[in-house]
A tleap script that builds the chain and sets N, CA, C and O, in Angstrom:
source leaprc.protein.ff14SB
mol = sequence {
  NMET ALA LYS ALA LYS ARG ARG THR LEU PHE
  ASN CYS LYS LEU ALA GLY PHE THR TYR TYR
  ASP GLY PRO LEU ALA TRP GLU GLU LEU LYS
  VAL GLY THR LYS LEU THR PRO VAL ALA GLU
  ASP ASN ALA HIE ASP PRO ASN ALA VAL ALA
  LEU TYR TYR LYS ASP ASN LEU LEU GLY TYR
  ILE PRO ARG GLU ARG ASN GLU ASN VAL ARG
  VAL PHE ILE GLU MET GLY HIE ALA ASP ILE
  PHE ASP ILE ARG ILE SER ARG MET SER ARG
  GLU GLU HIE PRO GLU ARG GLN VAL ASP ILE
  SER VAL GLY ILE CYS SER GLU LYS CALA
}
set mol.1.N position { -79.969 25.235 -45.495 }
set mol.1.CA position { -79.747 26.523 -46.013 }
set mol.1.C position { -78.074 26.795 -46.596 }
set mol.1.O position { -77.067 26.427 -45.990 }
set mol.2.N position { -78.088 27.291 -47.489 }
set mol.2.CA position { -76.699 27.474 -48.167 }
set mol.2.C position { -75.864 28.147 -47.244 }
set mol.2.O position { -76.400 28.851 -46.388 }
set mol.3.N position { -74.506 28.027 -47.293 }
set mol.3.CA position { -73.510 28.433 -46.635 }
set mol.3.C position { -73.565 29.825 -47.105 }
set mol.3.O position { -73.997 29.898 -48.255 }
set mol.4.N position { -73.215 31.120 -46.489 }
set mol.4.CA position { -73.004 32.140 -47.038 }
set mol.4.C position { -71.799 32.383 -47.428 }
set mol.4.O position { -70.882 32.097 -46.657 }
set mol.5.N position { -71.532 32.923 -48.618 }
set mol.5.CA position { -70.120 33.534 -49.402 }
set mol.5.C position { -69.829 34.578 -48.980 }
set mol.5.O position { -70.658 35.463 -48.767 }
set mol.6.N position { -68.674 34.680 -48.786 }
set mol.6.CA position { -67.766 36.094 -48.304 }
set mol.6.C position { -66.899 36.452 -49.153 }
set mol.6.O position { -65.987 35.682 -49.452 }
set mol.7.N position { -67.020 37.806 -49.764 }
set mol.7.CA position { -65.857 38.303 -50.442 }
set mol.7.C position { -65.336 39.370 -49.911 }
set mol.7.O position { -65.981 40.410 -49.781 }
set mol.8.N position { -63.900 39.209 -49.483 }
set mol.8.CA position { -63.193 40.348 -48.968 }
set mol.8.C position { -63.177 41.607 -49.972 }
set mol.8.O position { -62.726 41.498 -51.112 }
set mol.9.N position { -63.685 42.775 -49.479 }
set mol.9.CA position { -63.600 43.970 -50.341 }
set mol.9.C position { -62.163 44.927 -50.060 }
set mol.9.O position { -61.530 45.553 -50.910 }
set mol.10.N position { -61.946 44.845 -48.927 }
set mol.10.CA position { -60.515 45.503 -48.451 }
set mol.10.C position { -60.287 45.194 -47.127 }
set mol.10.O position { -61.191 44.823 -46.377 }
set mol.11.N position { -58.591 45.383 -46.634 }
set mol.11.CA position { -58.290 45.118 -45.494 }
set mol.11.C position { -57.685 46.809 -44.871 }
set mol.11.O position { -57.349 47.619 -45.734 }
set mol.12.N position { -57.612 47.133 -43.685 }
set mol.12.CA position { -57.167 48.285 -43.372 }
set mol.12.C position { -57.018 48.142 -41.960 }
set mol.12.O position { -57.273 47.085 -41.384 }
set mol.13.N position { -56.504 49.452 -41.228 }
set mol.13.CA position { -56.222 49.494 -40.238 }
set mol.13.C position { -57.500 50.079 -39.336 }
set mol.13.O position { -58.131 50.883 -40.023 }
set mol.14.N position { -58.022 49.929 -38.113 }
set mol.14.CA position { -59.094 50.456 -37.545 }
set mol.14.C position { -58.901 51.348 -36.734 }
set mol.14.O position { -58.431 51.269 -35.600 }
set mol.15.N position { -59.518 52.848 -37.704 }
set mol.15.CA position { -59.219 53.977 -37.359 }
set mol.15.C position { -59.813 54.604 -35.957 }
set mol.15.O position { -61.027 54.726 -35.794 }
set mol.16.N position { -58.892 54.974 -35.002 }
set mol.16.CA position { -59.285 55.942 -33.876 }
set mol.16.C position { -59.380 54.915 -32.849 }
set mol.16.O position { -59.983 55.375 -31.880 }
set mol.17.N position { -58.967 53.510 -32.649 }
set mol.17.CA position { -59.391 52.825 -31.642 }
set mol.17.C position { -58.800 53.046 -30.346 }
set mol.17.O position { -59.263 52.420 -29.393 }
set mol.18.N position { -57.734 53.937 -30.155 }
set mol.18.CA position { -57.670 54.450 -28.868 }
set mol.18.C position { -58.128 55.420 -28.367 }
set mol.18.O position { -57.741 55.666 -27.225 }
set mol.19.N position { -59.231 56.453 -29.073 }
set mol.19.CA position { -59.934 57.476 -28.732 }
set mol.19.C position { -61.239 56.799 -28.215 }
set mol.19.O position { -61.796 57.330 -27.254 }
set mol.20.N position { -61.753 55.722 -28.742 }
set mol.20.CA position { -63.184 55.637 -28.091 }
set mol.20.C position { -63.047 54.358 -27.398 }
set mol.20.O position { -62.094 54.370 -26.619 }
set mol.21.N position { -63.720 53.219 -27.435 }
set mol.21.CA position { -64.108 52.182 -26.231 }
set mol.21.C position { -63.169 50.837 -26.528 }
set mol.21.O position { -63.347 49.734 -26.011 }
set mol.22.N position { -62.161 51.177 -27.452 }
set mol.22.CA position { -61.204 50.179 -27.869 }
set mol.22.C position { -60.570 49.453 -26.589 }
set mol.22.O position { -60.837 48.367 -26.075 }
set mol.23.N position { -59.864 50.198 -26.341 }
set mol.23.CA position { -59.027 49.980 -24.656 }
set mol.23.C position { -59.659 49.252 -24.240 }
set mol.23.O position { -59.187 48.119 -24.337 }
set mol.24.N position { -61.025 49.338 -23.554 }
set mol.24.CA position { -61.942 49.197 -22.581 }
set mol.24.C position { -62.455 47.850 -22.705 }
set mol.24.O position { -62.696 47.133 -21.733 }
set mol.25.N position { -62.659 47.430 -24.223 }
set mol.25.CA position { -63.170 45.990 -24.922 }
set mol.25.C position { -61.843 45.151 -25.049 }
set mol.25.O position { -61.985 43.931 -25.134 }
set mol.26.N position { -60.792 45.579 -25.067 }
set mol.26.CA position { -59.766 44.547 -25.732 }
set mol.26.C position { -59.981 43.192 -25.174 }
set mol.26.O position { -60.051 42.240 -25.951 }
set mol.27.N position { -60.089 43.025 -23.926 }
set mol.27.CA position { -60.180 41.849 -23.562 }
set mol.27.C position { -61.006 40.832 -24.067 }
set mol.27.O position { -60.652 39.654 -24.106 }
set mol.28.N position { -62.139 41.260 -24.472 }
set mol.28.CA position { -63.527 41.022 -25.004 }
set mol.28.C position { -63.058 40.351 -26.417 }
set mol.28.O position { -63.456 39.254 -26.809 }
set mol.29.N position { -62.014 41.317 -27.212 }
set mol.29.CA position { -62.023 41.080 -28.621 }
set mol.29.C position { -60.874 39.821 -29.133 }
set mol.29.O position { -59.964 39.424 -28.404 }
set mol.30.N position { -61.107 39.366 -30.373 }
set mol.30.CA position { -59.989 38.609 -30.634 }
set mol.30.C position { -60.240 38.495 -32.252 }
set mol.30.O position { -61.251 38.974 -32.766 }
set mol.31.N position { -59.409 37.940 -32.869 }
set mol.31.CA position { -59.382 37.843 -34.435 }
set mol.31.C position { -60.755 37.241 -34.584 }
set mol.31.O position { -61.229 36.362 -33.864 }
set mol.32.N position { -61.332 37.828 -35.614 }
set mol.32.CA position { -62.642 37.300 -36.095 }
set mol.32.C position { -63.641 37.662 -35.634 }
set mol.32.O position { -64.672 37.306 -36.204 }
set mol.33.N position { -63.737 38.503 -34.436 }
set mol.33.CA position { -64.766 39.174 -33.867 }
set mol.33.C position { -65.313 40.158 -34.855 }
set mol.33.O position { -64.623 40.872 -35.583 }
set mol.34.N position { -66.869 40.120 -34.799 }
set mol.34.CA position { -67.531 40.568 -36.027 }
set mol.34.C position { -68.283 41.980 -35.405 }
set mol.34.O position { -68.903 42.023 -34.343 }
set mol.35.N position { -68.074 43.064 -36.302 }
set mol.35.CA position { -68.314 44.554 -36.045 }
set mol.35.C position { -69.190 45.263 -36.515 }
set mol.35.O position { -69.001 45.667 -37.662 }
set mol.36.N position { -70.073 45.545 -36.019 }
set mol.36.CA position { -71.408 46.241 -36.611 }
set mol.36.C position { -71.041 47.827 -37.278 }
set mol.36.O position { -70.471 48.675 -36.591 }
set mol.37.N position { -71.400 48.044 -38.514 }
set mol.37.CA position { -71.094 49.264 -39.177 }
set mol.37.C position { -72.466 50.313 -39.019 }
set mol.37.O position { -73.637 50.018 -39.258 }
set mol.38.N position { -71.985 51.474 -38.594 }
set mol.38.CA position { -73.250 52.361 -38.260 }
set mol.38.C position { -72.803 53.766 -39.004 }
set mol.38.O position { -71.873 54.391 -38.494 }
set mol.39.N position { -73.409 54.260 -40.144 }
set mol.39.CA position { -73.314 55.488 -40.537 }
set mol.39.C position { -73.509 56.526 -39.657 }
set mol.39.O position { -74.630 56.606 -39.153 }
set mol.40.N position { -72.531 57.483 -39.302 }
set mol.40.CA position { -72.681 58.572 -38.581 }
set mol.40.C position { -72.470 60.152 -38.921 }
set mol.40.O position { -71.603 60.587 -39.679 }
set mol.41.N position { -73.218 60.750 -38.371 }
set mol.41.CA position { -73.185 61.982 -38.903 }
set mol.41.C position { -72.075 62.654 -37.916 }
set mol.41.O position { -72.094 62.647 -36.685 }
set mol.42.N position { -71.051 63.266 -38.826 }
set mol.42.CA position { -69.664 63.546 -38.222 }
set mol.42.C position { -69.309 64.913 -39.198 }
set mol.42.O position { -69.438 64.978 -40.421 }
set mol.43.N position { -68.976 65.640 -38.565 }
set mol.43.CA position { -68.534 67.078 -39.101 }
set mol.43.C position { -67.257 67.037 -39.809 }
set mol.43.O position { -66.979 67.876 -40.665 }
set mol.44.N position { -66.303 65.880 -39.407 }
set mol.44.CA position { -65.082 65.921 -39.928 }
set mol.44.C position { -64.887 65.065 -41.091 }
set mol.44.O position { -63.842 65.152 -41.737 }
set mol.45.N position { -66.089 63.994 -41.508 }
set mol.45.CA position { -66.292 63.182 -42.634 }
set mol.45.C position { -67.387 62.921 -42.706 }
set mol.45.O position { -68.017 62.207 -41.925 }
set mol.46.N position { -67.923 63.666 -44.014 }
set mol.46.CA position { -69.565 63.374 -44.279 }
set mol.46.C position { -69.522 61.787 -44.584 }
set mol.46.O position { -70.656 61.330 -44.722 }
set mol.47.N position { -68.601 60.945 -44.706 }
set mol.47.CA position { -69.057 59.517 -45.054 }
set mol.47.C position { -68.606 58.685 -43.864 }
set mol.47.O position { -68.334 57.499 -44.050 }
set mol.48.N position { -68.506 59.228 -42.648 }
set mol.48.CA position { -67.784 58.348 -41.454 }
set mol.48.C position { -68.842 57.357 -41.104 }
set mol.48.O position { -70.041 57.616 -41.003 }
set mol.49.N position { -68.145 55.929 -40.889 }
set mol.49.CA position { -69.027 54.664 -40.958 }
set mol.49.C position { -68.019 54.212 -39.392 }
set mol.49.O position { -66.861 53.799 -39.344 }
set mol.50.N position { -68.923 54.466 -38.330 }
set mol.50.CA position { -68.547 53.873 -37.105 }
set mol.50.C position { -68.731 52.371 -37.065 }
set mol.50.O position { -69.652 51.823 -37.670 }
set mol.51.N position { -67.785 51.676 -36.297 }
set mol.51.CA position { -67.909 50.409 -36.092 }
set mol.51.C position { -67.687 49.985 -34.588 }
set mol.51.O position { -66.754 50.276 -33.840 }
set mol.52.N position { -68.814 49.213 -34.356 }
set mol.52.CA position { -69.127 48.984 -33.090 }
set mol.52.C position { -69.116 47.220 -32.586 }
set mol.52.O position { -69.450 46.340 -33.379 }
set mol.53.N position { -68.700 46.939 -31.234 }
set mol.53.CA position { -68.772 45.717 -31.021 }
set mol.53.C position { -69.666 45.737 -29.866 }
set mol.53.O position { -69.229 46.267 -28.844 }
set mol.54.N position { -70.932 45.211 -29.858 }
set mol.54.CA position { -72.020 45.393 -28.649 }
set mol.54.C position { -72.176 46.778 -28.871 }
set mol.54.O position { -72.438 47.349 -29.930 }
set mol.55.N position { -71.926 47.395 -27.410 }
set mol.55.CA position { -72.458 48.939 -27.384 }
set mol.55.C position { -71.087 49.423 -27.313 }
set mol.55.O position { -70.979 50.433 -26.618 }
set mol.56.N position { -70.027 48.998 -27.826 }
set mol.56.CA position { -68.595 49.877 -27.866 }
set mol.56.C position { -68.324 50.252 -29.108 }
set mol.56.O position { -68.345 49.548 -30.118 }
set mol.57.N position { -68.061 51.411 -29.008 }
set mol.57.CA position { -67.579 51.965 -30.340 }
set mol.57.C position { -66.245 51.962 -30.301 }
set mol.57.O position { -65.646 52.675 -29.496 }
set mol.58.N position { -65.561 51.095 -31.234 }
set mol.58.CA position { -64.393 50.793 -31.410 }
set mol.58.C position { -63.416 51.824 -32.247 }
set mol.58.O position { -62.189 51.881 -32.171 }
set mol.59.N position { -64.179 52.520 -32.962 }
set mol.59.CA position { -63.302 53.442 -34.186 }
set mol.59.C position { -64.216 53.364 -35.416 }
set mol.59.O position { -65.434 53.190 -35.424 }
set mol.60.N position { -63.406 53.524 -36.424 }
set mol.60.CA position { -64.105 54.204 -37.570 }
set mol.60.C position { -63.425 53.363 -38.910 }
set mol.60.O position { -62.220 53.116 -38.854 }
set mol.61.N position { -64.172 52.950 -40.051 }
set mol.61.CA position { -63.388 52.566 -41.386 }
set mol.61.C position { -62.680 53.726 -41.770 }
set mol.61.O position { -63.311 54.781 -41.835 }
set mol.62.N position { -61.449 53.708 -42.040 }
set mol.62.CA position { -60.718 54.892 -42.365 }
set mol.62.C position { -61.187 55.569 -43.577 }
set mol.62.O position { -61.409 54.901 -44.587 }
set mol.63.N position { -61.373 56.958 -43.563 }
set mol.63.CA position { -61.892 58.177 -44.312 }
set mol.63.C position { -61.228 57.818 -45.797 }
set mol.63.O position { -61.900 58.358 -46.676 }
set mol.64.N position { -60.220 57.140 -46.278 }
set mol.64.CA position { -59.932 56.672 -47.838 }
set mol.64.C position { -60.585 55.861 -48.243 }
set mol.64.O position { -60.754 55.659 -49.446 }
set mol.65.N position { -61.325 54.928 -46.917 }
set mol.65.CA position { -62.032 53.659 -47.706 }
set mol.65.C position { -63.471 53.821 -47.609 }
set mol.65.O position { -64.128 53.085 -48.345 }
set mol.66.N position { -64.156 54.696 -46.793 }
set mol.66.CA position { -65.431 54.396 -46.394 }
set mol.66.C position { -66.565 54.883 -47.175 }
set mol.66.O position { -67.726 54.608 -46.870 }
set mol.67.N position { -66.170 55.767 -48.404 }
set mol.67.CA position { -67.457 56.115 -48.948 }
set mol.67.C position { -68.327 54.774 -49.743 }
set mol.67.O position { -69.556 54.711 -49.726 }
set mol.68.N position { -67.666 54.004 -50.253 }
set mol.68.CA position { -68.776 52.972 -51.031 }
set mol.68.C position { -69.890 52.144 -49.979 }
set mol.68.O position { -71.013 51.705 -50.224 }
set mol.69.N position { -69.101 52.129 -48.749 }
set mol.69.CA position { -69.671 51.222 -47.495 }
set mol.69.C position { -70.649 52.146 -47.052 }
set mol.69.O position { -71.679 51.608 -46.645 }
set mol.70.N position { -70.622 53.379 -47.014 }
set mol.70.CA position { -71.478 54.437 -46.300 }
set mol.70.C position { -72.683 54.379 -47.209 }
set mol.70.O position { -73.806 54.204 -46.736 }
set mol.71.N position { -72.459 54.533 -48.599 }
set mol.71.CA position { -73.556 54.676 -49.639 }
set mol.71.C position { -74.344 53.330 -49.501 }
set mol.71.O position { -75.519 53.391 -49.862 }
set mol.72.N position { -73.961 52.308 -49.109 }
set mol.72.CA position { -74.831 51.080 -49.021 }
set mol.72.C position { -75.542 50.998 -47.918 }
set mol.72.O position { -76.718 50.642 -47.988 }
set mol.73.N position { -74.962 51.309 -46.732 }
set mol.73.CA position { -75.882 51.380 -45.645 }
set mol.73.C position { -76.860 52.416 -45.747 }
set mol.73.O position { -77.982 52.218 -45.281 }
set mol.74.N position { -76.590 53.431 -46.266 }
set mol.74.CA position { -77.647 54.776 -46.321 }
set mol.74.C position { -78.892 54.120 -47.414 }
set mol.74.O position { -80.030 54.589 -47.365 }
set mol.75.N position { -78.604 53.207 -48.207 }
set mol.75.CA position { -79.391 52.700 -49.085 }
set mol.75.C position { -80.185 51.397 -48.525 }
set mol.75.O position { -80.970 50.707 -49.174 }
set mol.76.N position { -79.703 51.174 -46.827 }
set mol.76.CA position { -80.544 50.213 -46.268 }
set mol.76.C position { -79.904 48.739 -46.412 }
set mol.76.O position { -80.613 47.789 -46.079 }
set mol.77.N position { -78.485 48.479 -46.934 }
set mol.77.CA position { -78.116 47.382 -46.952 }
set mol.77.C position { -76.627 47.373 -45.990 }
set mol.77.O position { -75.474 47.066 -46.292 }
set mol.78.N position { -77.109 47.750 -44.998 }
set mol.78.CA position { -75.769 47.340 -44.233 }
set mol.78.C position { -75.485 46.116 -43.679 }
set mol.78.O position { -74.440 45.833 -43.093 }
set mol.79.N position { -76.871 45.048 -43.957 }
set mol.79.CA position { -76.622 43.626 -43.396 }
set mol.79.C position { -75.748 43.176 -44.669 }
set mol.79.O position { -75.337 42.063 -44.342 }
set mol.80.N position { -75.408 43.375 -45.545 }
set mol.80.CA position { -74.325 42.934 -46.323 }
set mol.80.C position { -73.077 42.448 -46.060 }
set mol.80.O position { -72.471 41.461 -46.477 }
set mol.81.N position { -72.742 43.507 -45.126 }
set mol.81.CA position { -71.440 43.672 -44.671 }
set mol.81.C position { -71.170 42.759 -43.659 }
set mol.81.O position { -72.008 42.528 -42.787 }
set mol.82.N position { -69.731 42.041 -43.698 }
set mol.82.CA position { -69.337 41.216 -42.735 }
set mol.82.C position { -67.891 41.894 -42.604 }
set mol.82.O position { -66.996 41.900 -43.449 }
set mol.83.N position { -67.895 42.437 -41.385 }
set mol.83.CA position { -66.616 43.323 -41.162 }
set mol.83.C position { -65.760 42.507 -39.728 }
set mol.83.O position { -66.168 42.501 -38.566 }
set mol.84.N position { -64.956 42.102 -40.066 }
set mol.84.CA position { -64.316 41.383 -38.764 }
set mol.84.C position { -62.916 41.870 -38.095 }
set mol.84.O position { -62.195 42.541 -38.832 }
set mol.85.N position { -62.565 41.668 -37.093 }
set mol.85.CA position { -60.992 42.022 -36.587 }
set mol.85.C position { -60.231 40.945 -37.413 }
set mol.85.O position { -60.472 39.743 -37.298 }
set mol.86.N position { -59.406 41.400 -38.157 }
set mol.86.CA position { -58.342 40.599 -38.573 }
set mol.86.C position { -57.203 40.357 -38.343 }
set mol.86.O position { -56.580 39.432 -38.863 }
set mol.87.N position { -56.581 41.474 -37.197 }
set mol.87.CA position { -55.431 41.338 -36.652 }
set mol.87.C position { -55.196 42.071 -35.366 }
set mol.87.O position { -55.394 43.282 -35.461 }
set mol.88.N position { -54.820 41.633 -34.174 }
set mol.88.CA position { -54.467 42.563 -33.038 }
set mol.88.C position { -53.102 42.176 -32.475 }
set mol.88.O position { -52.535 41.084 -32.429 }
set mol.89.N position { -52.706 43.507 -32.021 }
set mol.89.CA position { -51.369 43.339 -31.496 }
set mol.89.C position { -51.119 44.482 -30.271 }
set mol.89.O position { -51.184 45.653 -30.646 }
set mol.90.N position { -50.872 44.269 -29.013 }
set mol.90.CA position { -50.639 44.964 -28.254 }
set mol.90.C position { -49.387 45.871 -28.600 }
set mol.90.O position { -49.389 47.096 -28.724 }
set mol.91.N position { -48.666 45.285 -28.687 }
set mol.91.CA position { -47.236 45.645 -28.992 }
set mol.91.C position { -47.091 46.930 -30.130 }
set mol.91.O position { -46.257 47.808 -29.906 }
set mol.92.N position { -47.780 46.979 -31.119 }
set mol.92.CA position { -48.001 48.074 -32.143 }
set mol.92.C position { -48.245 49.087 -31.721 }
set mol.92.O position { -48.809 49.112 -30.627 }
set mol.93.N position { -47.942 50.287 -32.370 }
set mol.93.CA position { -48.375 52.018 -31.780 }
set mol.93.C position { -49.817 51.681 -31.865 }
set mol.93.O position { -50.278 50.927 -32.722 }
set mol.94.N position { -50.677 52.415 -30.713 }
set mol.94.CA position { -51.854 52.138 -30.660 }
set mol.94.C position { -52.742 52.434 -31.690 }
set mol.94.O position { -53.833 51.894 -31.872 }
set mol.95.N position { -52.144 53.459 -32.468 }
set mol.95.CA position { -53.346 53.660 -33.871 }
set mol.95.C position { -52.888 52.163 -34.915 }
set mol.95.O position { -53.628 51.875 -35.856 }
set mol.96.N position { -51.994 51.555 -34.705 }
set mol.96.CA position { -52.014 50.379 -35.639 }
set mol.96.C position { -52.270 48.929 -34.897 }
set mol.96.O position { -51.929 47.928 -35.527 }
set mol.97.N position { -52.796 48.785 -33.721 }
set mol.97.CA position { -53.106 47.846 -32.878 }
set mol.97.C position { -54.327 46.646 -33.672 }
set mol.97.O position { -54.265 45.432 -33.478 }
set mol.98.N position { -55.249 47.241 -34.454 }
set mol.98.CA position { -56.113 46.422 -34.793 }
set mol.98.C position { -56.356 46.707 -36.094 }
set mol.98.O position { -56.465 47.857 -36.519 }
set mol.99.N position { -56.461 45.559 -36.863 }
set mol.99.CA position { -56.895 45.637 -38.093 }
set mol.99.C position { -58.115 45.005 -38.595 }
set mol.99.O position { -58.474 43.969 -38.037 }
set mol.100.N position { -58.861 45.506 -39.640 }
set mol.100.CA position { -60.243 44.638 -39.852 }
set mol.100.C position { -60.224 44.297 -41.517 }
set mol.100.O position { -59.299 44.666 -42.241 }
set mol.101.N position { -61.143 43.699 -41.896 }
set mol.101.CA position { -61.423 42.929 -42.692 }
set mol.101.C position { -62.517 43.160 -43.105 }
set mol.101.O position { -63.416 42.736 -42.378 }
set mol.102.N position { -62.976 43.927 -44.442 }
set mol.102.CA position { -64.226 44.337 -44.427 }
set mol.102.C position { -64.665 43.867 -45.820 }
set mol.102.O position { -64.174 44.213 -46.895 }
set mol.103.N position { -65.712 42.988 -45.600 }
set mol.103.CA position { -66.327 41.909 -46.432 }
set mol.103.C position { -67.809 42.285 -47.108 }
set mol.103.O position { -68.505 43.241 -46.765 }
set mol.104.N position { -68.057 41.532 -47.910 }
set mol.104.CA position { -69.800 41.513 -48.127 }
set mol.104.C position { -70.127 39.758 -48.545 }
set mol.104.O position { -69.392 38.969 -49.140 }
set mol.105.N position { -71.286 39.583 -48.067 }
set mol.105.CA position { -71.726 38.205 -48.243 }
set mol.105.C position { -73.004 38.250 -48.775 }
set mol.105.O position { -73.813 39.178 -48.776 }
set mol.106.N position { -73.095 36.956 -49.299 }
set mol.106.CA position { -74.211 36.746 -50.770 }
set mol.106.C position { -75.111 36.678 -49.837 }
set mol.106.O position { -76.121 37.320 -50.127 }
set mol.107.N position { -75.151 36.035 -48.606 }
set mol.107.CA position { -76.423 35.834 -47.492 }
set mol.107.C position { -75.930 36.187 -45.938 }
set mol.107.O position { -74.780 36.171 -45.499 }
set mol.108.N position { -76.952 36.452 -45.370 }
set mol.108.CA position { -76.594 36.666 -44.100 }
set mol.108.C position { -76.031 35.550 -43.363 }
set mol.108.O position { -76.496 34.411 -43.403 }
set mol.109.N position { -74.973 35.923 -42.661 }
set mol.109.CA position { -74.123 34.683 -41.929 }
set mol.109.C position { -75.237 34.714 -40.504 }
set mol.109.O position { -75.063 33.934 -39.568 }
savepdb mol mol.pdb
quit
């Protein structure tokens, strides 16, 4: 089987990390941890994309970056995304503790 090719679309902060299950899951998380994107009905952001690790809601793709990801998820292509933690730092301000890398893969990894 050919190795999946990954292309990074963008890097950003994980929005809302401290407001959800992020602090509870901190000890299990590391750089490279894969996150699952889920389109969410949200009164504050019609393009909301929640990011989960196992059953833990860790936060969201920031509003200014989520529209295209949301479109592909709604079209049934959530499996092309490869979203991973790219940086973690407990010393940072709580809303800047976790960065993510949003990429796409040519084949399922």
